[in-house]
All heavy atoms as TSV, in Angstrom:
chain	resi	resn	atom	element	x	y	z
A	1	MET	N	N	115.589	-183.700	119.566
A	1	MET	CA	C	115.029	-182.440	120.013
A	1	MET	C	C	114.244	-182.679	121.291
A	1	MET	O	O	113.381	-183.535	121.347
A	1	MET	CB	C	114.115	-181.895	118.922
A	1	MET	CG	C	113.567	-180.551	119.230
A	1	MET	SD	S	112.789	-179.859	117.766
A	1	MET	CE	C	111.158	-179.626	118.382
A	2	ARG	N	N	114.543	-181.929	122.324
A	2	ARG	CA	C	113.839	-182.073	123.591
A	2	ARG	C	C	112.785	-180.989	123.714
A	2	ARG	O	O	113.046	-179.831	123.389
A	2	ARG	CB	C	114.809	-181.947	124.743
A	2	ARG	CG	C	115.852	-183.046	124.742
A	2	ARG	CD	C	116.734	-182.839	125.889
A	2	ARG	NE	N	116.310	-183.800	126.892
A	2	ARG	CZ	C	116.996	-184.078	127.959
A	2	ARG	NH1	N	118.100	-183.440	128.200
A	2	ARG	NH2	N	116.572	-184.981	128.809
A	3	PRO	N	N	111.611	-181.340	124.207
A	3	PRO	CA	C	110.578	-180.317	124.402
A	3	PRO	C	C	110.978	-179.344	125.505
A	3	PRO	O	O	111.631	-179.716	126.458
A	3	PRO	CB	C	109.340	-181.121	124.802
A	3	PRO	CG	C	109.813	-182.479	125.119
A	3	PRO	CD	C	111.178	-182.669	124.553
A	4	GLN	N	N	110.587	-178.100	125.343
A	4	GLN	CA	C	110.874	-177.068	126.324
A	4	GLN	C	C	110.001	-177.277	127.553
A	4	GLN	O	O	108.803	-177.489	127.442
A	4	GLN	CB	C	110.573	-175.694	125.730
A	4	GLN	CG	C	111.429	-175.343	124.549
A	4	GLN	CD	C	112.704	-174.647	124.979
A	4	GLN	OE1	O	112.780	-174.135	126.082
A	4	GLN	NE2	N	113.685	-174.639	124.122
A	5	VAL	N	N	110.614	-177.231	128.729
A	5	VAL	CA	C	109.883	-177.351	129.983
A	5	VAL	C	C	109.849	-175.971	130.627
A	5	VAL	O	O	110.896	-175.382	130.880
A	5	VAL	CB	C	110.552	-178.368	130.934
A	5	VAL	CG1	C	109.821	-178.421	132.250
A	5	VAL	CG2	C	110.620	-179.732	130.289
A	6	PRO	N	N	108.649	-175.430	130.887
A	6	PRO	CA	C	108.554	-174.114	131.510
A	6	PRO	C	C	109.177	-174.103	132.907
A	6	PRO	O	O	109.124	-175.095	133.623
A	6	PRO	CB	C	107.057	-173.852	131.600
A	6	PRO	CG	C	106.403	-174.860	130.748
A	6	PRO	CD	C	107.348	-175.996	130.601
A	7	ILE	N	N	109.779	-172.974	133.275
A	7	ILE	CA	C	110.347	-172.826	134.608
A	7	ILE	C	C	109.211	-172.893	135.626
A	7	ILE	O	O	108.151	-172.314	135.434
A	7	ILE	CB	C	111.108	-171.494	134.722
A	7	ILE	CG1	C	112.287	-171.524	133.760
A	7	ILE	CG2	C	111.564	-171.231	136.141
A	7	ILE	CD1	C	113.020	-170.223	133.638
A	8	GLY	N	N	109.418	-173.612	136.727
A	8	GLY	CA	C	108.391	-173.743	137.752
A	8	GLY	C	C	107.419	-174.869	137.498
A	8	GLY	O	O	106.412	-174.985	138.176
A	9	ALA	N	N	107.726	-175.736	136.521
A	9	ALA	CA	C	106.835	-176.852	136.223
A	9	ALA	C	C	107.407	-178.141	136.797
A	9	ALA	O	O	108.614	-178.339	136.832
A	9	ALA	CB	C	106.644	-176.997	134.719
A	10	LEU	N	N	106.552	-179.010	137.271
A	10	LEU	CA	C	106.938	-180.332	137.722
A	10	LEU	C	C	106.624	-181.314	136.613
A	10	LEU	O	O	105.591	-181.208	135.958
A	10	LEU	CB	C	106.162	-180.717	138.981
A	10	LEU	CG	C	106.407	-179.871	140.216
A	10	LEU	CD1	C	105.450	-180.279	141.324
A	10	LEU	CD2	C	107.834	-180.011	140.683
A	11	VAL	N	N	107.523	-182.273	136.402
A	11	VAL	CA	C	107.324	-183.254	135.352
A	11	VAL	C	C	106.936	-184.569	135.993
A	11	VAL	O	O	107.553	-185.008	136.957
A	11	VAL	CB	C	108.618	-183.428	134.519
A	11	VAL	CG1	C	108.451	-184.503	133.486
A	11	VAL	CG2	C	108.998	-182.109	133.876
A	12	SER	N	N	105.907	-185.208	135.456
A	12	SER	CA	C	105.424	-186.476	135.977
A	12	SER	C	C	105.300	-187.480	134.840
A	12	SER	O	O	104.694	-187.184	133.814
A	12	SER	CB	C	104.062	-186.248	136.637
A	12	SER	OG	O	103.510	-187.463	137.050
A	13	HIS	N	N	105.899	-188.665	135.016
A	13	HIS	CA	C	105.739	-189.742	134.037
A	13	HIS	C	C	104.471	-190.500	134.400
A	13	HIS	O	O	104.315	-190.947	135.528
A	13	HIS	CB	C	106.936	-190.688	134.070
A	13	HIS	CG	C	108.186	-190.050	133.561
A	13	HIS	ND1	N	108.526	-190.040	132.243
A	13	HIS	CD2	C	109.166	-189.373	134.206
A	13	HIS	CE1	C	109.668	-189.402	132.089
A	13	HIS	NE2	N	110.070	-188.973	133.267
A	14	ILE	N	N	103.579	-190.624	133.432
A	14	ILE	CA	C	102.294	-191.273	133.685
A	14	ILE	C	C	101.956	-192.231	132.556
A	14	ILE	O	O	102.580	-192.199	131.498
A	14	ILE	CB	C	101.157	-190.232	133.813
A	14	ILE	CG1	C	101.083	-189.380	132.536
A	14	ILE	CG2	C	101.349	-189.354	135.033
A	14	ILE	CD1	C	99.844	-188.545	132.452
A	15	GLU	N	N	100.972	-193.078	132.784
A	15	GLU	CA	C	100.433	-193.944	131.740
A	15	GLU	C	C	99.107	-193.336	131.290
A	15	GLU	O	O	98.271	-193.007	132.130
A	15	GLU	CB	C	100.207	-195.348	132.299
A	15	GLU	CG	C	99.752	-196.335	131.272
A	15	GLU	CD	C	99.625	-197.727	131.842
A	15	GLU	OE1	O	98.545	-198.036	132.372
A	15	GLU	OE2	O	100.607	-198.480	131.765
A	16	VAL	N	N	98.954	-193.134	129.977
A	16	VAL	CA	C	97.728	-192.537	129.472
A	16	VAL	C	C	96.982	-193.533	128.596
A	16	VAL	O	O	97.573	-194.424	127.990
A	16	VAL	CB	C	97.985	-191.233	128.670
A	16	VAL	CG1	C	98.537	-190.153	129.566
A	16	VAL	CG2	C	98.887	-191.460	127.488
A	17	THR	N	N	95.680	-193.366	128.572
A	17	THR	CA	C	94.792	-194.141	127.711
A	17	THR	C	C	93.949	-193.149	126.924
A	17	THR	O	O	94.071	-191.935	127.112
A	17	THR	CB	C	93.862	-195.046	128.541
A	17	THR	OG1	O	92.998	-194.219	129.322
A	17	THR	CG2	C	94.639	-195.977	129.460
A	18	ALA	N	N	93.075	-193.643	126.081
A	18	ALA	CA	C	92.182	-192.754	125.327
A	18	ALA	C	C	91.307	-191.937	126.276
A	18	ALA	O	O	90.925	-190.814	125.961
A	18	ALA	CB	C	91.319	-193.569	124.368
A	19	ALA	N	N	91.010	-192.469	127.445
A	19	ALA	CA	C	90.154	-191.765	128.399
A	19	ALA	C	C	90.904	-190.702	129.198
A	19	ALA	O	O	90.294	-189.743	129.678
A	19	ALA	CB	C	89.519	-192.762	129.359
A	20	THR	N	N	92.240	-190.834	129.344
A	20	THR	CA	C	92.971	-189.926	130.222
A	20	THR	C	C	93.946	-188.995	129.518
A	20	THR	O	O	94.501	-188.106	130.160
A	20	THR	CB	C	93.755	-190.725	131.283
A	20	THR	OG1	O	94.704	-191.569	130.620
A	20	THR	CG2	C	92.825	-191.549	132.142
A	21	VAL	N	N	94.195	-189.174	128.232
A	21	VAL	CA	C	95.148	-188.323	127.523
A	21	VAL	C	C	94.636	-186.885	127.488
A	21	VAL	O	O	93.434	-186.642	127.424
A	21	VAL	CB	C	95.433	-188.866	126.098
A	21	VAL	CG1	C	94.216	-188.758	125.208
A	21	VAL	CG2	C	96.626	-188.168	125.468
A	22	GLN	N	N	95.565	-185.914	127.591
A	22	GLN	CA	C	95.196	-184.499	127.615
A	22	GLN	C	C	96.069	-183.712	126.648
A	22	GLN	O	O	97.162	-184.148	126.282
A	22	GLN	CB	C	95.418	-183.914	129.015
A	22	GLN	CG	C	94.575	-184.523	130.078
A	22	GLN	CD	C	94.898	-183.916	131.449
A	22	GLN	OE1	O	95.721	-183.011	131.580
A	22	GLN	NE2	N	94.256	-184.424	132.468
A	23	ARG	N	N	95.582	-182.544	126.253
A	23	ARG	CA	C	96.404	-181.633	125.458
A	23	ARG	C	C	97.642	-181.277	126.268
A	23	ARG	O	O	97.559	-181.066	127.479
A	23	ARG	CB	C	95.641	-180.355	125.132
A	23	ARG	CG	C	94.568	-180.557	124.103
A	23	ARG	CD	C	93.812	-179.245	123.838
A	23	ARG	NE	N	92.723	-179.461	122.926
A	23	ARG	CZ	C	91.498	-179.849	123.280
A	23	ARG	NH1	N	91.214	-180.033	124.546
A	23	ARG	NH2	N	90.571	-180.038	122.364
A	24	GLY	N	N	98.781	-181.218	125.614
A	24	GLY	CA	C	100.020	-180.875	126.295
A	24	GLY	C	C	100.823	-182.073	126.762
A	24	GLY	O	O	101.994	-181.934	127.095
A	25	ASP	N	N	100.224	-183.269	126.814
A	25	ASP	CA	C	100.973	-184.463	127.177
A	25	ASP	C	C	102.063	-184.700	126.140
A	25	ASP	O	O	101.874	-184.463	124.953
A	25	ASP	CB	C	100.069	-185.700	127.230
A	25	ASP	CG	C	99.186	-185.745	128.464
A	25	ASP	OD1	O	99.396	-184.939	129.389
A	25	ASP	OD2	O	98.278	-186.608	128.496
A	26	ILE	N	N	103.210	-185.175	126.589
A	26	ILE	CA	C	104.325	-185.478	125.692
A	26	ILE	C	C	104.471	-186.991	125.653
A	26	ILE	O	O	104.737	-187.626	126.671
A	26	ILE	CB	C	105.629	-184.811	126.179
A	26	ILE	CG1	C	105.423	-183.301	126.240
A	26	ILE	CG2	C	106.796	-185.192	125.277
A	26	ILE	CD1	C	106.524	-182.561	126.956
A	27	ILE	N	N	104.294	-187.566	124.468
A	27	ILE	CA	C	104.347	-189.010	124.275
A	27	ILE	C	C	105.543	-189.324	123.397
A	27	ILE	O	O	105.726	-188.694	122.353
A	27	ILE	CB	C	103.041	-189.519	123.636
A	27	ILE	CG1	C	101.856	-189.179	124.540
A	27	ILE	CG2	C	103.116	-191.010	123.355
A	27	ILE	CD1	C	100.507	-189.461	123.932
A	28	GLN	N	N	106.342	-190.305	123.801
A	28	GLN	CA	C	107.493	-190.686	122.997
A	28	GLN	C	C	107.085	-191.783	122.026
A	28	GLN	O	O	106.648	-192.853	122.418
A	28	GLN	CB	C	108.642	-191.164	123.872
A	28	GLN	CG	C	109.883	-191.404	123.060
A	28	GLN	CD	C	111.138	-191.355	123.898
A	28	GLN	OE1	O	111.102	-190.966	125.048
A	28	GLN	NE2	N	112.233	-191.743	123.317
A	29	LEU	N	N	107.236	-191.494	120.730
A	29	LEU	CA	C	106.887	-192.427	119.668
A	29	LEU	C	C	108.082	-192.583	118.746
A	29	LEU	O	O	108.562	-191.605	118.179
A	29	LEU	CB	C	105.689	-191.916	118.861
A	29	LEU	CG	C	104.397	-191.687	119.644
A	29	LEU	CD1	C	103.405	-190.938	118.801
A	29	LEU	CD2	C	103.836	-193.016	120.091
A	30	GLY	N	N	108.569	-193.800	118.611
A	30	GLY	CA	C	109.693	-194.049	117.722
A	30	GLY	C	C	110.934	-193.272	118.099
A	30	GLY	O	O	111.695	-192.850	117.236
A	31	GLY	N	N	111.140	-193.039	119.390
A	31	GLY	CA	C	112.307	-192.313	119.854
A	31	GLY	C	C	112.190	-190.805	119.769
A	31	GLY	O	O	113.134	-190.088	120.081
A	32	GLN	N	N	111.045	-190.303	119.340
A	32	GLN	CA	C	110.840	-188.861	119.218
A	32	GLN	C	C	109.740	-188.421	120.179
A	32	GLN	O	O	108.671	-189.028	120.235
A	32	GLN	CB	C	110.440	-188.507	117.793
A	32	GLN	CG	C	110.250	-187.033	117.565
A	32	GLN	CD	C	109.932	-186.718	116.113
A	32	GLN	OE1	O	109.934	-187.589	115.260
A	32	GLN	NE2	N	109.648	-185.466	115.844
A	33	ALA	N	N	110.002	-187.363	120.932
A	33	ALA	CA	C	109.002	-186.825	121.859
A	33	ALA	C	C	108.011	-185.968	121.088
A	33	ALA	O	O	108.408	-185.056	120.374
A	33	ALA	CB	C	109.676	-185.999	122.946
A	34	CYS	N	N	106.732	-186.293	121.214
A	34	CYS	CA	C	105.674	-185.577	120.490
A	34	CYS	C	C	104.681	-185.007	121.495
A	34	CYS	O	O	104.149	-185.735	122.333
A	34	CYS	CB	C	104.949	-186.524	119.537
A	34	CYS	SG	S	106.011	-187.315	118.330
A	35	ARG	N	N	104.406	-183.706	121.393
A	35	ARG	CA	C	103.453	-183.052	122.299
A	35	ARG	C	C	102.062	-183.041	121.651
A	35	ARG	O	O	101.908	-182.666	120.499
A	35	ARG	CB	C	103.883	-181.620	122.596
A	35	ARG	CG	C	103.014	-180.948	123.654
A	35	ARG	CD	C	103.406	-179.499	123.875
A	35	ARG	NE	N	104.806	-179.343	124.184
A	35	ARG	CZ	C	105.294	-179.211	125.430
A	35	ARG	NH1	N	104.484	-179.222	126.461
A	35	ARG	NH2	N	106.582	-179.049	125.618
A	36	VAL	N	N	101.046	-183.437	122.426
A	36	VAL	CA	C	99.667	-183.469	121.936
A	36	VAL	C	C	99.146	-182.040	121.824
A	36	VAL	O	O	99.099	-181.307	122.811
A	36	VAL	CB	C	98.754	-184.299	122.875
A	36	VAL	CG1	C	97.318	-184.286	122.383
A	36	VAL	CG2	C	99.271	-185.724	123.003
A	37	ARG	N	N	98.788	-181.625	120.606
A	37	ARG	CA	C	98.253	-180.281	120.375
A	37	ARG	C	C	96.736	-180.280	120.478
A	37	ARG	O	O	96.134	-179.355	121.001
A	37	ARG	CB	C	98.672	-179.775	118.996
A	37	ARG	CG	C	98.202	-178.355	118.719
A	37	ARG	CD	C	98.580	-177.885	117.362
A	37	ARG	NE	N	97.755	-178.614	116.387
A	37	ARG	CZ	C	98.037	-178.735	115.107
A	37	ARG	NH1	N	99.127	-178.224	114.603
A	37	ARG	NH2	N	97.234	-179.392	114.315
A	38	ASP	N	N	96.096	-181.342	119.962
A	38	ASP	CA	C	94.637	-181.410	119.951
A	38	ASP	C	C	94.227	-182.871	119.937
A	38	ASP	O	O	95.013	-183.743	119.588
A	38	ASP	CB	C	94.098	-180.700	118.708
A	38	ASP	CG	C	92.678	-180.176	118.896
A	38	ASP	OD1	O	92.087	-180.397	119.976
A	38	ASP	OD2	O	92.162	-179.539	117.966
A	39	LEU	N	N	92.998	-183.144	120.327
A	39	LEU	CA	C	92.478	-184.508	120.251
A	39	LEU	C	C	91.012	-184.495	119.889
A	39	LEU	O	O	90.291	-183.555	120.195
A	39	LEU	CB	C	92.696	-185.282	121.548
A	39	LEU	CG	C	92.798	-184.573	122.860
A	39	LEU	CD1	C	91.571	-184.743	123.693
A	39	LEU	CD2	C	93.950	-185.226	123.577
A	40	PHE	N	N	90.614	-185.566	119.189
A	40	PHE	CA	C	89.240	-185.695	118.719
A	40	PHE	C	C	88.682	-187.043	119.129
A	40	PHE	O	O	89.379	-188.053	119.063
A	40	PHE	CB	C	89.180	-185.574	117.184
A	40	PHE	CG	C	89.678	-184.256	116.676
A	40	PHE	CD1	C	90.980	-184.108	116.239
A	40	PHE	CD2	C	88.852	-183.152	116.666
A	40	PHE	CE1	C	91.456	-182.894	115.784
A	40	PHE	CE2	C	89.309	-181.925	116.219
A	40	PHE	CZ	C	90.608	-181.801	115.771
A	41	GLN	N	N	87.430	-187.030	119.555
A	41	GLN	CA	C	86.745	-188.265	119.937
A	41	GLN	C	C	86.383	-189.058	118.689
A	41	GLN	O	O	85.865	-188.501	117.728
A	41	GLN	CB	C	85.471	-187.936	120.732
A	41	GLN	CG	C	84.777	-189.131	121.305
A	41	GLN	CD	C	85.572	-189.755	122.436
A	41	GLN	OE1	O	86.038	-189.068	123.331
A	41	GLN	NE2	N	85.714	-191.054	122.392
A	42	LEU	N	N	86.659	-190.355	118.701
A	42	LEU	CA	C	86.292	-191.269	117.625
A	42	LEU	C	C	85.246	-192.242	118.147
A	42	LEU	O	O	85.015	-192.314	119.358
A	42	LEU	CB	C	87.537	-192.028	117.133
A	42	LEU	CG	C	88.645	-191.180	116.507
A	42	LEU	CD1	C	89.849	-192.054	116.181
A	42	LEU	CD2	C	88.162	-190.446	115.281
A	43	PRO	N	N	84.619	-193.018	117.271
A	43	PRO	CA	C	83.618	-193.987	117.727
A	43	PRO	C	C	84.189	-194.994	118.719
A	43	PRO	O	O	85.374	-195.324	118.674
A	43	PRO	CB	C	83.187	-194.681	116.438
A	43	PRO	CG	C	83.540	-193.738	115.345
A	43	PRO	CD	C	84.743	-192.987	115.819
A	44	GLN	N	N	83.353	-195.481	119.598
A	44	GLN	CA	C	83.643	-196.528	120.581
A	44	GLN	C	C	84.745	-196.142	121.568
A	44	GLN	O	O	85.507	-196.971	122.019
A	44	GLN	CB	C	83.981	-197.841	119.878
A	44	GLN	CG	C	82.845	-198.345	119.027
A	44	GLN	CD	C	83.200	-199.601	118.262
A	44	GLN	OE1	O	84.356	-200.013	118.232
A	44	GLN	NE2	N	82.209	-200.206	117.649
A	45	GLY	N	N	84.858	-194.866	121.884
A	45	GLY	CA	C	85.781	-194.407	122.913
A	45	GLY	C	C	87.209	-194.166	122.465
A	45	GLY	O	O	88.044	-193.760	123.261
A	46	ALA	N	N	87.515	-194.411	121.214
A	46	ALA	CA	C	88.869	-194.160	120.711
A	46	ALA	C	C	89.086	-192.652	120.543
A	46	ALA	O	O	88.132	-191.884	120.533
A	46	ALA	CB	C	89.073	-194.876	119.385
A	47	LYS	N	N	90.357	-192.238	120.426
A	47	LYS	CA	C	90.670	-190.826	120.210
A	47	LYS	C	C	91.732	-190.696	119.135
A	47	LYS	O	O	92.581	-191.566	118.973
A	47	LYS	CB	C	91.189	-190.178	121.491
A	47	LYS	CG	C	90.097	-189.980	122.508
A	47	LYS	CD	C	90.308	-188.756	123.321
A	47	LYS	CE	C	89.136	-188.570	124.253
A	47	LYS	NZ	N	89.511	-188.350	125.617
A	48	GLN	N	N	91.669	-189.590	118.411
A	48	GLN	CA	C	92.701	-189.259	117.443
A	48	GLN	C	C	93.501	-188.104	118.019
A	48	GLN	O	O	92.954	-187.064	118.363
A	48	GLN	CB	C	92.113	-188.858	116.102
A	48	GLN	CG	C	93.175	-188.562	115.074
A	48	GLN	CD	C	92.592	-188.266	113.716
A	48	GLN	OE1	O	91.532	-187.652	113.628
A	48	GLN	NE2	N	93.269	-188.705	112.688
A	49	LEU	N	N	94.816	-188.309	118.150
A	49	LEU	CA	C	95.699	-187.289	118.690
A	49	LEU	C	C	96.355	-186.536	117.546
A	49	LEU	O	O	96.779	-187.138	116.571
A	49	LEU	CB	C	96.786	-187.931	119.552
A	49	LEU	CG	C	96.334	-188.912	120.628
A	49	LEU	CD1	C	97.540	-189.443	121.379
A	49	LEU	CD2	C	95.336	-188.284	121.559
A	50	VAL	N	N	96.426	-185.221	117.679
A	50	VAL	CA	C	97.124	-184.380	116.712
A	50	VAL	C	C	98.319	-183.796	117.455
A	50	VAL	O	O	98.157	-183.146	118.482
A	50	VAL	CB	C	96.225	-183.239	116.185
A	50	VAL	CG1	C	96.980	-182.375	115.184
A	50	VAL	CG2	C	94.946	-183.795	115.584
A	51	PHE	N	N	99.530	-184.070	116.941
A	51	PHE	CA	C	100.746	-183.597	117.585
A	51	PHE	C	C	101.170	-182.257	117.004
A	51	PHE	O	O	100.768	-181.902	115.895
A	51	PHE	CB	C	101.861	-184.626	117.425
A	51	PHE	CG	C	101.558	-185.928	118.117
A	51	PHE	CD1	C	101.234	-187.063	117.393
A	51	PHE	CD2	C	101.588	-186.019	119.495
A	51	PHE	CE1	C	100.950	-188.263	118.029
A	51	PHE	CE2	C	101.301	-187.211	120.146
A	51	PHE	CZ	C	100.987	-188.335	119.410
A	52	GLU	N	N	101.998	-181.520	117.742
A	52	GLU	CA	C	102.479	-180.214	117.277
A	52	GLU	C	C	103.221	-180.322	115.953
A	52	GLU	O	O	103.254	-179.383	115.181
A	52	GLU	CB	C	103.375	-179.569	118.337
A	52	GLU	CG	C	102.600	-179.065	119.526
A	52	GLU	CD	C	103.479	-178.417	120.577
A	52	GLU	OE1	O	104.715	-178.569	120.534
A	52	GLU	OE2	O	102.903	-177.753	121.455
A	53	SER	N	N	103.796	-181.492	115.670
A	53	SER	CA	C	104.523	-181.709	114.422
A	53	SER	C	C	103.584	-181.926	113.238
A	53	SER	O	O	104.029	-182.013	112.104
A	53	SER	CB	C	105.442	-182.921	114.566
A	53	SER	OG	O	104.665	-184.080	114.832
A	54	GLY	N	N	102.267	-182.054	113.520
A	54	GLY	CA	C	101.278	-182.273	112.470
A	54	GLY	C	C	100.924	-183.731	112.270
A	54	GLY	O	O	100.010	-184.052	111.512
A	55	GLU	N	N	101.633	-184.630	112.936
A	55	GLU	CA	C	101.348	-186.055	112.801
A	55	GLU	C	C	100.075	-186.414	113.556
A	55	GLU	O	O	99.701	-185.750	114.517
A	55	GLU	CB	C	102.529	-186.868	113.332
A	55	GLU	CG	C	103.787	-186.645	112.519
A	55	GLU	CD	C	105.018	-187.178	113.213
A	55	GLU	OE1	O	105.142	-186.961	114.433
A	55	GLU	OE2	O	105.842	-187.789	112.521
A	56	LEU	N	N	99.434	-187.486	113.117
A	56	LEU	CA	C	98.202	-187.971	113.733
A	56	LEU	C	C	98.429	-189.366	114.297
A	56	LEU	O	O	99.196	-190.148	113.742
A	56	LEU	CB	C	97.078	-188.052	112.700
A	56	LEU	CG	C	96.715	-186.768	111.962
A	56	LEU	CD1	C	95.699	-187.071	110.884
A	56	LEU	CD2	C	96.183	-185.746	112.933
A	57	LEU	N	N	97.737	-189.683	115.389
A	57	LEU	CA	C	97.782	-191.020	115.967
A	57	LEU	C	C	96.397	-191.331	116.513
A	57	LEU	O	O	95.863	-190.567	117.320
A	57	LEU	CB	C	98.819	-191.100	117.094
A	57	LEU	CG	C	98.870	-192.421	117.855
A	57	LEU	CD1	C	99.415	-193.539	116.946
A	57	LEU	CD2	C	99.734	-192.297	119.095
A	58	ALA	N	N	95.819	-192.433	116.073
A	58	ALA	CA	C	94.536	-192.887	116.615
A	58	ALA	C	C	94.826	-193.957	117.655
A	58	ALA	O	O	95.604	-194.878	117.400
A	58	ALA	CB	C	93.655	-193.442	115.510
A	59	ILE	N	N	94.241	-193.809	118.841
A	59	ILE	CA	C	94.441	-194.814	119.885
A	59	ILE	C	C	93.106	-195.423	120.273
A	59	ILE	O	O	92.099	-194.745	120.407
A	59	ILE	CB	C	95.189	-194.246	121.105
A	59	ILE	CG1	C	94.469	-193.079	121.760
A	59	ILE	CG2	C	96.595	-193.825	120.729
A	59	ILE	CD1	C	95.118	-192.610	123.055
A	60	HIS	N	N	93.126	-196.723	120.442
A	60	HIS	CA	C	91.969	-197.520	120.836
A	60	HIS	C	C	91.716	-197.315	122.329
A	60	HIS	O	O	92.598	-196.869	123.062
A	60	HIS	CB	C	92.287	-198.996	120.532
A	60	HIS	CG	C	91.127	-199.908	120.702
A	60	HIS	ND1	N	90.839	-200.496	121.899
A	60	HIS	CD2	C	90.207	-200.337	119.823
A	60	HIS	CE1	C	89.757	-201.268	121.755
A	60	HIS	NE2	N	89.370	-201.182	120.497
A	61	THR	N	N	90.567	-197.673	122.797
A	61	THR	CA	C	90.223	-197.482	124.208
A	61	THR	C	C	91.149	-198.263	125.139
A	61	THR	O	O	91.383	-197.848	126.262
A	61	THR	CB	C	88.773	-197.908	124.482
A	61	THR	OG1	O	88.588	-199.246	124.038
A	61	THR	CG2	C	87.800	-197.001	123.787
A	62	ARG	N	N	91.710	-199.392	124.704
A	62	ARG	CA	C	92.578	-200.197	125.560
A	62	ARG	C	C	94.058	-199.911	125.354
A	62	ARG	O	O	94.894	-200.527	126.005
A	62	ARG	CB	C	92.299	-201.676	125.333
A	62	ARG	CG	C	90.909	-202.076	125.832
A	62	ARG	CD	C	90.705	-203.549	125.692
A	62	ARG	NE	N	90.757	-203.936	124.286
A	62	ARG	CZ	C	89.805	-204.574	123.645
A	62	ARG	NH1	N	88.709	-204.912	124.274
A	62	ARG	NH2	N	89.937	-204.883	122.381
A	63	THR	N	N	94.409	-198.976	124.470
A	63	THR	CA	C	95.813	-198.626	124.234
A	63	THR	C	C	96.366	-197.906	125.456
A	63	THR	O	O	95.719	-197.019	126.014
A	63	THR	CB	C	95.937	-197.709	123.001
A	63	THR	OG1	O	95.417	-198.387	121.875
A	63	THR	CG2	C	97.371	-197.324	122.745
A	64	ARG	N	N	97.561	-198.286	125.876
A	64	ARG	CA	C	98.227	-197.630	126.997
A	64	ARG	C	C	99.582	-197.126	126.518
A	64	ARG	O	O	100.362	-197.864	125.944
A	64	ARG	CB	C	98.413	-198.600	128.157
A	64	ARG	CG	C	97.108	-199.088	128.723
A	64	ARG	CD	C	97.340	-199.867	130.013
A	64	ARG	NE	N	96.124	-200.432	130.535
A	64	ARG	CZ	C	95.142	-199.764	131.107
A	64	ARG	NH1	N	95.230	-198.460	131.197
A	64	ARG	NH2	N	94.072	-200.360	131.570
A	65	LEU	N	N	99.847	-195.852	126.774
A	65	LEU	CA	C	101.106	-195.223	126.381
A	65	LEU	C	C	101.724	-194.532	127.585
A	65	LEU	O	O	101.014	-194.031	128.457
A	65	LEU	CB	C	100.871	-194.178	125.285
A	65	LEU	CG	C	100.234	-194.662	123.987
A	65	LEU	CD1	C	99.834	-193.474	123.123
A	65	LEU	CD2	C	101.190	-195.569	123.239
A	66	VAL	N	N	103.048	-194.490	127.632
A	66	VAL	CA	C	103.734	-193.749	128.686
A	66	VAL	C	C	103.924	-192.327	128.182
A	66	VAL	O	O	104.329	-192.108	127.051
A	66	VAL	CB	C	105.092	-194.396	129.020
A	66	VAL	CG1	C	105.861	-193.545	130.021
A	66	VAL	CG2	C	104.881	-195.798	129.560
A	67	ALA	N	N	103.613	-191.371	129.034
A	67	ALA	CA	C	103.691	-189.962	128.655
A	67	ALA	C	C	104.320	-189.152	129.781
A	67	ALA	O	O	104.455	-189.626	130.904
A	67	ALA	CB	C	102.302	-189.418	128.339
A	68	VAL	N	N	104.688	-187.931	129.445
A	68	VAL	CA	C	105.171	-186.963	130.428
A	68	VAL	C	C	104.116	-185.875	130.497
A	68	VAL	O	O	103.669	-185.368	129.487
A	68	VAL	CB	C	106.527	-186.364	129.990
A	68	VAL	CG1	C	106.947	-185.243	130.929
A	68	VAL	CG2	C	107.587	-187.450	129.935
A	69	ARG	N	N	103.722	-185.544	131.703
A	69	ARG	CA	C	102.735	-184.478	131.890
A	69	ARG	C	C	103.370	-183.393	132.756
A	69	ARG	O	O	103.982	-183.680	133.772
A	69	ARG	CB	C	101.483	-185.020	132.563
A	69	ARG	CG	C	100.392	-183.977	132.684
A	69	ARG	CD	C	99.067	-184.580	133.067
A	69	ARG	NE	N	98.525	-185.351	131.950
A	69	ARG	CZ	C	97.587	-186.261	132.096
A	69	ARG	NH1	N	97.071	-186.514	133.280
A	69	ARG	NH2	N	97.142	-186.939	131.043
A	70	LEU	N	N	103.235	-182.169	132.317
A	70	LEU	CA	C	103.767	-181.027	133.064
A	70	LEU	C	C	102.727	-180.549	134.063
A	70	LEU	O	O	101.587	-180.295	133.705
A	70	LEU	CB	C	104.128	-179.894	132.112
A	70	LEU	CG	C	105.146	-180.236	131.032
A	70	LEU	CD1	C	105.345	-179.043	130.116
A	70	LEU	CD2	C	106.442	-180.675	131.636
A	71	LEU	N	N	103.133	-180.453	135.317
A	71	LEU	CA	C	102.267	-179.947	136.368
A	71	LEU	C	C	102.808	-178.594	136.788
A	71	LEU	O	O	103.938	-178.485	137.259
A	71	LEU	CB	C	102.255	-180.904	137.560
A	71	LEU	CG	C	101.883	-182.350	137.253
A	71	LEU	CD1	C	102.117	-183.229	138.460
A	71	LEU	CD2	C	100.435	-182.438	136.799
A	72	ARG	N	N	102.035	-177.563	136.610
A	72	ARG	CA	C	102.503	-176.210	136.923
A	72	ARG	C	C	102.310	-175.912	138.406
A	72	ARG	O	O	101.295	-176.245	138.996
A	72	ARG	CB	C	101.743	-175.180	136.093
A	72	ARG	CG	C	101.971	-175.378	134.617
A	72	ARG	CD	C	101.406	-174.216	133.839
A	72	ARG	NE	N	101.450	-174.492	132.439
A	72	ARG	CZ	C	102.442	-174.112	131.653
A	72	ARG	NH1	N	103.437	-173.438	132.138
A	72	ARG	NH2	N	102.425	-174.413	130.376
A	73	ARG	N	N	103.324	-175.275	138.973
A	73	ARG	CA	C	103.217	-174.840	140.376
A	73	ARG	C	C	102.414	-173.554	140.464
A	73	ARG	O	O	102.451	-172.738	139.568
A	73	ARG	CB	C	104.606	-174.560	140.938
A	73	ARG	CG	C	105.427	-175.781	141.117
A	73	ARG	CD	C	106.666	-175.393	141.855
A	73	ARG	NE	N	107.700	-176.360	141.581
A	73	ARG	CZ	C	108.793	-176.470	142.293
A	73	ARG	NH1	N	108.996	-175.670	143.297
A	73	ARG	NH2	N	109.693	-177.349	142.000
A	74	ARG	N	N	101.728	-173.377	141.543
A	74	ARG	CA	C	100.945	-172.146	141.737
A	74	ARG	C	C	101.566	-171.306	142.802
A	74	ARG	O	O	102.157	-171.679	143.696
A	74	ARG	CB	C	99.515	-172.489	142.117
A	74	ARG	CG	C	98.816	-173.145	140.970
A	74	ARG	CD	C	97.395	-173.392	141.341
A	74	ARG	NE	N	96.772	-174.049	140.201
A	74	ARG	CZ	C	95.541	-173.952	139.886
A	74	ARG	NH1	N	94.743	-173.253	140.622
A	74	ARG	NH2	N	95.053	-174.563	138.859
């Protein structure tokens, strides 16, 4: 299943960490693209990501993941 990309959006492949991850980022985990719906701050700079599918992922401050970020044109 591929995530829907809005018309007029630019797609950028980026590296995200607990400090830079944002809602809406699409992270590929286990061959499946998962969109970040919400995130919560955990102790010592870690974050817990909540995906649209309902799955959870906790990432440490030094964890680096490749993600797709949609940049909307104005």
